[in-house]
C-alpha positions in Angstrom: 6.6 58.0 -109.8 3.7 59.1 -112.0 4.7 62.4 -113.4 6.5 64.1 -110.5 9.9 63.5 -109.0 9.1 62.2 -105.5 12.5 60.9 -104.4 16.1 61.1 -105.4 18.8 58.5 -104.9 22.2 60.2 -104.8 25.3 58.3 -105.7 28.9 59.6 -105.4 32.4 58.5 -104.9 36.0 59.7 -104.2 39.1 59.2 -106.3 39.8 55.5 -105.8 39.9 53.5 -109.0 37.4 50.9 -107.9 34.6 53.5 -107.6 33.3 53.4 -111.2 33.0 49.6 -111.1 31.1 49.7 -107.8 29.0 52.6 -109.1 27.8 50.5 -112.1 26.9 47.6 -109.7 24.7 50.0 -107.7 23.0 51.3 -110.8 22.3 47.8 -112.1 21.0 46.7 -108.7 18.6 49.7 -108.6 17.5 49.1 -112.1 16.6 45.5 -111.2 14.3 47.0 -108.5 12.8 49.2 -111.2 14.4 52.2 -109.7 16.1 54.4 -112.3 14.1 57.5 -112.9 15.3 59.1 -109.7 18.9 58.1 -109.7 21.3 61.0 -109.4 24.9 60.1 -110.2 26.9 63.0 -108.7 30.2 61.0 -109.4 33.1 62.9 -107.6 32.0 64.4 -104.3 33.4 64.9 -100.8 31.8 62.9 -98.0 30.7 66.0 -96.1 29.2 67.5 -99.3 27.1 64.3 -99.8 25.8 64.5 -96.2 24.9 68.2 -96.7 23.2 67.5 -100.1 21.0 64.7 -98.7 20.0 66.9 -95.8 19.3 69.8 -98.1 17.2 67.8 -100.6 15.2 66.3 -97.7 14.4 69.5 -95.9 14.4 72.2 -98.6 10.6 72.3 -98.5 10.4 72.0 -94.7 10.5 74.8 -92.3 14.0 74.0 -91.3 15.9 77.0 -89.8 19.3 75.4 -90.6 18.7 75.9 -94.3 19.0 79.6 -95.3 15.9 80.4 -97.4 17.5 83.4 -98.9 19.7 81.4 -101.2 16.8 79.3 -102.4 15.1 82.5 -103.5 18.1 83.4 -105.7 17.2 82.3 -109.2 20.8 82.2 -110.4 21.4 79.2 -108.2 20.2 76.0 -109.9 19.7 72.4 -108.9 20.5 71.0 -112.4 23.7 69.8 -113.7 25.4 72.0 -116.3 27.5 71.4 -119.4 30.8 72.4 -117.8 30.4 70.6 -114.5 33.1 68.1 -115.3 35.5 70.4 -117.0 37.9 70.3 -114.1 38.8 66.6 -114.9 41.1 67.6 -117.7 43.5 69.1 -115.2 44.0 65.8 -113.4 45.1 62.2 -114.1 41.7 60.4 -113.8 41.3 56.9 -115.0 38.2 56.2 -117.1 37.3 59.8 -117.7 34.8 59.0 -120.4 33.0 56.6 -118.1 32.6 59.4 -115.5 30.9 61.6 -118.1 28.5 58.8 -119.0 27.7 58.2 -115.3 27.2 61.9 -114.5 25.0 62.8 -117.4 23.4 59.3 -117.7 24.0 56.6 -120.2 20.6 57.2 -121.7 21.7 60.6 -123.1 23.7 60.6 -126.3 26.4 63.2 -127.1 28.5 64.3 -129.9 32.3 64.6 -129.6 32.4 67.4 -127.0 29.8 65.6 -124.7 28.1 68.8 -123.4 24.7 69.7 -122.2 22.8 72.8 -123.2 20.5 73.3 -120.2 21.1 76.1 -117.8 19.3 74.4 -114.9 16.2 74.8 -112.9 15.7 77.3 -110.0 16.1 75.9 -106.5 12.7 77.1 -105.3 10.9 74.5 -107.4 13.0 71.3 -107.3 10.2 69.0 -106.2 7.6 70.4 -108.6 9.2 69.5 -111.9 6.8 67.7 -114.3 8.8 65.1 -116.2 6.7 65.5 -119.3 6.8 69.3 -119.3 10.6 69.1 -118.7 10.9 66.8 -121.7 9.0 69.2 -124.0 11.0 72.1 -122.7 14.3 70.4 -123.5 13.0 69.5 -127.0 12.2 73.1 -127.6 15.7 74.1 -126.4 17.3 71.5 -128.6 15.4 72.6 -131.7 16.0 76.3 -131.2 19.7 75.9 -130.3 21.9 76.8 -133.2 24.6 74.4 -132.1 23.1 70.9 -132.0 25.8 69.4 -129.7 23.1 67.8 -127.5 20.9 65.2 -129.1 17.9 64.3 -127.1 16.9 60.6 -126.9 14.6 60.2 -123.9 14.4 61.4 -120.3 14.0 58.2 -118.4 17.0 58.9 -116.2 16.1 62.6 -115.7 19.6 63.8 -116.6 20.9 66.9 -114.8 18.6 66.6 -111.8 21.2 68.0 -109.3 24.9 68.1 -108.6 27.2 69.1 -105.8 27.2 72.7 -107.1 24.3 73.4 -104.7 26.7 72.9 -101.8 29.2 75.4 -103.2 26.6 78.0 -104.2 25.0 77.7 -100.8 28.1 78.2 -98.7 29.6 80.9 -100.9 26.4 82.9 -100.5 26.4 82.1 -96.8 30.0 83.3 -96.4 29.4 86.5 -98.3 26.5 87.4 -95.8 28.6 86.4 -92.8 31.6 88.4 -94.0 29.5 91.5 -94.5 28.2 91.3 -90.9 31.7 90.7 -89.6 33.2 93.7 -91.3 30.3 95.9 -90.0 30.8 94.6 -86.5 34.5 95.1 -86.1 35.0 98.4 -88.0 38.4 97.4 -89.2 38.8 99.3 -92.4 42.0 101.1 -91.1 44.0 97.9 -91.6 44.5 95.9 -94.8 45.3 92.2 -95.1 48.3 91.3 -97.2 48.1 88.5 -99.7 48.9 85.2 -97.9 49.9 81.8 -99.4 48.5 78.7 -97.8 50.0 75.4 -98.8 47.3 72.7 -99.0 48.0 69.0 -98.9 45.1 67.4 -100.8 46.2 63.8 -99.9 45.8 62.8 -103.5 42.1 62.8 -102.9 38.9 64.5 -103.7 40.0 67.9 -102.5 42.3 68.1 -105.5 39.3 68.3 -107.7 36.8 70.3 -105.6 38.5 73.0 -103.5 38.8 75.3 -106.5 35.1 75.8 -106.4 35.4 78.0 -103.3 37.7 80.4 -105.2 35.2 83.4 -104.6 35.7 82.9 -100.8 39.5 82.8 -101.0 39.3 86.0 -103.1 37.5 87.7 -100.3 39.9 86.4 -97.6 42.9 87.2 -99.8 44.4 83.8 -99.8 46.5 82.1 -102.4 45.8 78.3 -102.1 48.8 76.3 -103.4 47.8 72.7 -103.7 50.2 69.8 -103.5 49.7 66.0 -103.4 47.1 66.3 -106.1 46.1 63.6 -108.6 48.9 63.9 -111.2 49.5 60.3 -112.2 49.7 56.7 -111.3 52.0 57.5 -108.4 49.3 59.7 -106.8 48.0 57.1 -104.3 45.2 58.2 -101.9 46.5 59.0 -98.4 50.0 57.5 -99.1 52.5 59.3 -97.0 50.2 62.4 -96.9 47.0 63.6 -95.5 45.7 64.5 -92.1 45.8 61.0 -90.7 49.5 60.6 -91.8 50.6 63.9 -90.4 48.8 63.3 -87.1 50.0 59.7 -86.5 53.6 60.2 -87.8 54.0 63.8 -86.4 55.8 64.7 -89.5 55.0 66.6 -92.7 53.5 64.9 -95.8 55.6 64.0 -98.8 56.1 66.6 -101.5 56.0 69.6 -99.1 57.1 72.6 -101.2 60.3 74.2 -100.2 59.6 77.5 -98.4 61.6 80.6 -97.8 59.6 81.9 -94.8 59.2 80.1 -91.5 55.8 80.0 -89.9 54.2 79.6 -93.3 50.8 78.0 -93.1 50.3 74.5 -94.2 47.0 72.7 -94.1 46.2 69.1 -94.7 43.0 67.2 -95.5 42.3 63.5 -95.5 41.3 61.7 -98.7 37.6 62.3 -98.5 37.9 65.8 -97.0 36.2 65.4 -93.6 39.4 65.9 -91.5 41.7 69.0 -91.3 44.9 69.8 -89.5 47.3 72.8 -89.7 51.0 72.6 -89.3 54.1 74.9 -89.8 57.8 74.7 -89.4 58.9 76.7 -86.4 61.9 78.9 -87.0 65.3 77.3 -86.2 66.1 77.7 -82.5 62.6 79.0 -81.8 61.1 77.8 -78.6 57.6 78.0 -77.5 57.9 80.0 -74.3 55.9 79.2 -71.2 53.3 81.8 -70.7 51.6 81.9 -67.4 48.5 83.5 -66.0 49.8 84.6 -62.6 52.3 87.5 -63.2 55.7 86.5 -61.8 54.6 83.1 -60.6 56.0 80.0 -62.2 52.9 77.9 -61.6 49.2 78.4 -61.4 48.4 76.7 -58.1 44.7 76.4 -59.0 45.2 74.2 -62.0 46.4 70.7 -62.7 49.5 72.1 -64.5 51.1 75.1 -66.0 49.0 76.6 -68.7 50.9 78.1 -71.5 49.0 81.2 -72.5 49.3 84.9 -72.2 46.3 86.4 -70.5 46.9 89.8 -72.2 46.7 88.1 -75.6 43.3 86.6 -74.7 42.1 90.1 -73.6 43.3 91.7 -76.9 41.7 89.0 -79.0 38.3 89.3 -77.4 38.0 93.0 -76.7 40.0 94.7 -79.5 37.6 95.8 -82.2 40.2 96.8 -84.6 41.0 93.4 -86.1 42.8 92.6 -89.3 39.8 91.9 -91.6 39.9 93.8 -94.8 36.7 95.3 -96.1 38.2 97.3 -99.0 39.4 96.2 -102.4 43.1 96.8 -102.9 43.2 95.2 -106.4 44.4 91.9 -105.0 43.6 88.7 -106.8 43.8 85.3 -105.1 44.7 82.1 -106.9 44.3 78.4 -106.4 47.1 76.5 -108.0 48.8 73.1 -108.1 52.3 73.2 -106.7 53.9 70.9 -109.3 57.3 69.1 -109.3 58.6 71.6 -111.9 57.9 74.4 -109.5 59.6 72.6 -106.6 62.7 72.0 -108.7 62.8 75.7 -109.4 63.7 76.4 -105.7 67.3 76.1 -104.5 67.5 72.8 -102.7 69.8 74.4 -100.1 67.0 76.6 -98.8 66.4 75.8 -95.1 63.1 73.9 -95.2 63.5 72.4 -91.7 64.9 69.1 -93.1 64.7 67.6 -89.6 60.9 67.5 -90.3 60.1 69.0 -86.9 56.7 70.6 -87.3 54.2 72.2 -85.0 50.7 70.6 -85.5 47.5 72.4 -84.7 45.1 69.6 -84.1 41.4 69.2 -83.2 41.6 70.6 -79.7 43.4 73.7 -80.9 40.8 74.2 -83.6 38.1 74.0 -80.8 40.0 76.8 -78.9 40.1 79.0 -81.9 36.4 78.7 -82.7 35.5 79.0 -79.0 37.4 82.3 -78.6 35.8 83.6 -81.8 32.3 82.8 -80.4 33.3 84.5 -77.1 34.4 87.6 -79.0 31.1 88.0 -80.8 29.1 87.3 -77.6 31.2 89.8 -75.7 30.1 92.6 -78.1 26.4 92.1 -77.6 24.8 95.0 -75.8 22.5 93.7 -73.0 19.7 95.7 -71.4 18.9 95.5 -67.7 16.7 92.5 -67.3 14.4 91.8 -64.4 12.5 88.8 -65.6 13.9 85.3 -65.4 15.9 84.4 -68.5 16.3 80.8 -69.9 19.9 79.6 -70.0 21.3 77.9 -73.1 24.0 75.2 -73.1 27.3 75.5 -75.0 28.9 72.1 -75.0 32.5 71.4 -75.8 32.9 67.7 -76.4 36.2 65.7 -76.3 37.4 62.2 -75.8 39.8 60.6 -73.3 42.6 61.0 -75.9 42.4 64.8 -75.7 45.5 66.3 -74.1 45.1 67.6 -70.5 46.7 70.9 -71.5 43.7 71.6 -73.7 41.3 71.0 -70.8 43.3 73.3 -68.5 43.2 76.0 -71.1 39.5 75.7 -71.8 38.6 75.6 -68.1 40.7 78.7 -67.5 38.9 80.6 -70.3 35.6 79.4 -69.0 36.2 80.4 -65.4 37.3 83.9 -66.4 34.6 84.8 -68.9 31.7 83.8 -66.7 32.8 86.4 -64.2 34.0 89.1 -66.6 31.4 89.0 -69.5 27.9 89.7 -68.5 26.1 87.6 -71.1 27.7 84.4 -69.9 25.3 84.5 -66.9 22.8 83.1 -69.3 25.1 80.5 -70.9 26.1 77.1 -69.4 29.5 76.1 -70.7 29.8 72.4 -70.4 33.1 70.6 -71.1 32.2 67.0 -71.6 34.2 63.8 -72.1 32.6 61.0 -74.1 33.5 57.7 -75.6 35.8 57.5 -78.6 33.9 57.6 -81.9 32.2 60.3 -83.9 28.7 59.0 -83.1 29.3 59.8 -79.4 30.7 63.3 -79.9 28.0 64.0 -82.5 25.2 62.9 -80.1 26.3 65.2 -77.2 26.9 68.1 -79.6 23.4 67.9 -81.0 21.9 68.0 -77.5 23.2 71.5 -76.9 22.1 74.9 -78.3 25.7 75.2 -79.5 27.9 72.1 -79.7 31.6 72.2 -80.6 33.4 68.9 -81.1 36.6 67.8 -82.8 38.6 64.7 -82.4 42.4 65.2 -82.1 42.8 64.0 -85.7 40.9 67.0 -87.0 37.4 65.6 -87.5 34.7 67.8 -86.2 32.3 70.7 -86.6 29.9 73.1 -84.7 26.2 72.3 -84.4 23.7 74.9 -83.5 20.0 74.6 -82.6 18.9 77.8 -84.2 15.4 77.6 -82.8 16.7 77.5 -79.2 19.2 80.3 -80.0 16.5 82.6 -81.4 14.1 82.0 -78.5 17.0 82.8 -76.1 17.8 86.0 -78.1 14.2 87.1 -77.9 14.1 86.7 -74.1 17.3 88.8 -73.9 16.0 91.4 -76.5 19.2 90.9 -78.6 17.7 89.4 -81.7 18.4 92.5 -83.7 21.9 93.1 -82.2 24.5 93.1 -85.0 26.8 90.9 -82.9 24.1 88.3 -82.4 23.2 88.2 -86.0 26.9 87.8 -87.0 27.1 85.0 -84.4 24.1 83.2 -86.0 25.6 83.5 -89.5 29.0 82.3 -88.2 27.5 79.2 -86.5 25.3 78.3 -89.5 28.3 78.5 -91.8 29.5 75.1 -90.4 28.2 71.9 -91.9 25.3 70.9 -89.7 25.5 67.3 -90.7 29.1 66.1 -90.3 32.7 67.3 -90.0 33.7 69.2 -93.1 37.3 70.0 -93.9 36.5 72.6 -96.6 34.2 74.6 -94.4 36.4 74.2 -91.3 39.3 75.4 -93.4 37.4 78.6 -94.4 36.1 79.1 -90.9 39.6 78.8 -89.4 41.0 81.4 -91.8 38.1 83.8 -91.0 38.5 83.2 -87.2 42.2 83.9 -87.3 41.4 87.2 -89.0 38.6 88.1 -86.6 41.0 87.4 -83.6 43.9 89.1 -85.5 46.4 86.4 -84.7 49.1 84.4 -86.6 49.4 80.7 -86.8 52.3 80.9 -84.3 50.1 82.8 -81.8 47.3 80.3 -82.3 49.8 77.5 -81.6 50.9 79.2 -78.5 47.5 79.0 -76.9 48.9 76.2 -74.8 51.7 73.6 -75.0 50.4 70.0 -75.0 51.9 67.5 -72.7 54.0 64.7 -74.3 51.6 61.9 -75.1 51.5 58.6 -77.0 49.4 55.5 -77.4 50.4 52.0 -78.3 48.5 48.9 -79.3 48.8 45.4 -77.7 47.4 42.3 -79.3 44.8 40.7 -77.1 42.9 37.4 -77.5 39.3 37.9 -78.5 37.9 36.1 -75.4 39.8 38.4 -73.0 38.7 41.7 -74.6 35.1 41.6 -73.0 36.7 41.4 -69.6 38.5 44.7 -70.1 35.6 47.2 -69.4 36.3 51.0 -69.5 33.9 53.5 -68.0 30.8 53.4 -70.2 30.5 57.2 -70.5 34.1 58.4 -71.0 36.6 55.5 -71.0 39.0 57.4 -68.8 39.6 54.4 -66.5 38.6 50.8 -66.2 35.7 49.6 -64.1 36.8 46.0 -64.6 39.2 44.5 -63.7 39.6 46.7 -60.7 43.0 45.2 -59.9 44.4 46.2 -63.3 43.1 49.8 -62.9 44.6 49.9 -59.4 48.1 48.9 -60.7 47.8 51.6 -63.5 47.0 54.3 -60.9 50.0 53.2 -58.8 52.3 53.5 -61.9 51.1 57.0 -62.7 51.4 58.2 -59.1 54.9 56.8 -58.8 56.2 58.4 -62.0 54.3 61.7 -62.3 51.6 62.2 -59.7 50.8 65.8 -60.6 50.8 65.7 -64.4 50.6 62.0 -65.4 47.7 60.2 -66.9 47.1 56.8 -68.4 44.2 54.7 -69.5 43.5 51.4 -71.2 40.6 50.6 -73.6 39.8 47.9 -76.0 39.7 48.7 -79.7 36.2 48.8 -81.1 37.2 47.2 -84.4 40.3 44.9 -83.8 41.6 42.4 -81.2 43.7 45.1 -79.6 44.1 46.9 -76.4 45.1 50.6 -76.7 47.2 52.2 -73.9 47.4 56.0 -73.7 49.8 57.9 -71.5 50.8 61.5 -71.0 53.1 63.3 -68.6 55.0 66.5 -67.9 58.1 65.2 -69.8 58.6 62.8 -72.6 60.8 60.5 -70.5 58.1 60.3 -67.8 55.5 59.6 -70.4 57.5 56.8 -71.8 58.1 55.4 -68.3 54.4 55.3 -67.6 53.7 53.7 -71.0 56.3 51.0 -70.6 55.2 50.1 -67.1 51.6 50.1 -68.0 52.3 47.9 -71.0 54.1 45.4 -68.8 51.3 45.5 -66.3 48.7 44.8 -69.1 50.7 42.0 -70.6 51.0 40.3 -67.2 47.3 40.5 -66.8 46.7 38.9 -70.2 49.2 36.1 -69.4 47.5 35.5 -66.1 44.1 35.1 -67.7 45.5 32.8 -70.3 
């Protein structure tokens, strides 16, 4: 270590009660290895924030184009912990609050009753050039000169206040402000004003309860009131219990404690416990049906596609080509809020208000999030002004990655969009749009996304992000002479707003709200991009010694390569029930002694028929092997 900070071990956790005990074990283990001067206990932090923070600290001094150097040059942004960093804890029911303070600010530092620090932090541009001895002397001077001796210095072995997750929030607030300025310049939309909008956020009794408030400046710009529910309010607030993105996706029903609403089509958003997955949902109006919207005027079916595609081509045209979108760039004295929707507030509402008690909700999952972001990217690219080019121009890849579980209606929709824009929008002559299926698991989607110049990936459960190779993108822009084009700069800022390390529910949430504004569409219009086919998957117990004999395709798992006889029987089942729209595949679980069977079809009854027959077929195969 000598006298400079050369490394930094970051430790953080979510809201489970076991975390403080486990944290102490890690600290003691590191101390046994004589590692203690560089331990940074962040305590409560989202998983995506931790990923970003590690990346940021590792590459802040590198020439990494994914890190915006402008924010590092802003002296008001600091890398040190501050006295009020944990002030939010008083609003929630957190066990062992005092222990969290000691972990965050280090047990080596002694405090009086209010347990606060006096430091204001150290500028970001010099985080790896902090002299420990100089820092000690500086803090001593501050302590001696400070009229309120709340902080009593003991020694700096632990380097208290080295950094916190505030870097993440400062960075992306600054990034969003720049992005929003470019968007408002690009789409000249000051003739329209956004109204205040309430969004009801299911925090899954998790870390989002504590941290989403830190993005308040962004919600102020977007004019959104964030009404949180399923926050950490007491012993009954169990992480992910009957709430959260996974629950909503698997059960296809709303989480518990949904606030009564007066308006239908009100936006609801749900995160998972550690804030890396996101889904939207809403209650369709009673009697409302999602109408079939077709591309060929007057025709009932699109003969060139696998199935009907439920989308209005005029809506696509308006979203992409209409400059006058509903993004406000004026101040109309609106003030957004972030609030907890408590039980007392829920009791205030008349219990007889129609809140769709049948629990039928429309869910906007990962594939629909992909569609939204894809259309937003198309819109920005379509506004780039191209010169006449005679030289050969390099082509970049835009990869959209999905798994075998992705609904076929999504693929039909994306392929239709792709086939139309490559002939109608000039710049797409220089972009390869690749729609790729890969194996189930984030590591496979992540790998394919990082190969491309622009990679968009989301699992159906809402876990995903957009990656961009900014060096490739900038070289491409130079060859097209568009590097100073306002639309291209806005596109760069838009892509870099996404977490470049992992799926991030917070940033995806903000990007979704911005994208809806850019495209000037409601949640109902977003949902109507396409209507998914009825689909379902089931699990079958399978002996461990049989699992290796069930071998799906090594690249995409859409069918079995072994045993061929089993795959042949599945093909026959699908063809007999729904040859045009049906689909079914079998794959072993990667973590349990289970086989998963997925089926989809034009109707729910046909889907169930395929699933039942495929299940019987698989069970017969297992019995035969046994």
